[in-house]
C-alpha angles and dihedrals in degrees: 000000000000141000134212121241090236097106091061093056126207113359118207104194140025087246090060090050090050090054091050091048090050090051091050091051092047091054088058106258120144098204145024136217110218112219098213096201091054097047122107111275092240090060092048088052095041108034093171088075091064102074095060092051093050093044092050090056093055091235130129117241101242098183145275139251131253133178088222094287112156091208089066089066090062089050092049092051093048092046092047090241105156101199140035120199105203144175135184143184123217134176095247141013097256093052091046093051092046091052093048091048092051092047094048093045093048092047092050091050088054096048094253124127114235109211116187111223115214093225124173114245094029133100092263113052109107127068092253093050092049092048091052092056097040094048095049103041116060096187092056124103129182136249102200113206114196098204097043088045098052090044089055095046096258115156099226098199093045091049091051089052094047097048100028092134096045104045105106100167136025122201111206117204136129134242117232095215140342105262132149106293093235088062096053114117110198098214092047105036106033098080135173118287112276094026098086145045104278121112095226091168090067091048092051092047091051091050089053091048093055093044097247109184102175130100124298099210121195112217121183121184104159101067093155090211094303123142107264098225099065092039092052090046089052090052092047093052092046094053092042089055090050091052093048094049100042 
């Protein structure tokens, strides 16, 4: 199980990141998702400094995020980050597919896994849009996000079955309420696991059934002003209970 650094917000120094990584390890997580845009500037400029920090924490580097930027692949390779979950928005379907194909191919050539994130507001959020990309691009894998998925009408269990061999990352978070997807506000509606409407137990059971061996990554965007440590601990314990009972 892993968690993204998102709840801790923008980090100014490598020392701050080290403290966050230590907290994550102390809670019990095995891995971390590095939110590139929230990392200290020095680490974005000098990615070769990242591996030592992650190794010192005892955590596994579970990946980073990109908005489809090819330059991020170079950063991932230099920082020994094995996976990029990415999303993008393009003016039409052909352009979107071409951009995803180029990103996935370039990542593969550099030894980095490209994992398409089913993010609301992008070109790949609905079941049909995801199927189009996955069926046309062999190098592409999927980062399945439970909250984005349910908000966009994705059947989580069916999607796990369909792409069982190509899901390389799962983002676990909850959805506050079922509302039209165009009305979803990430920092209001994407709540901690167990605080919303999603049957995450069924999702975890299905992942076990299909033999999923990738990261289960907790991602919390709606902190509501709460201190990140206790909220992340709550999420960790919730998912751990799901794993133990499924």
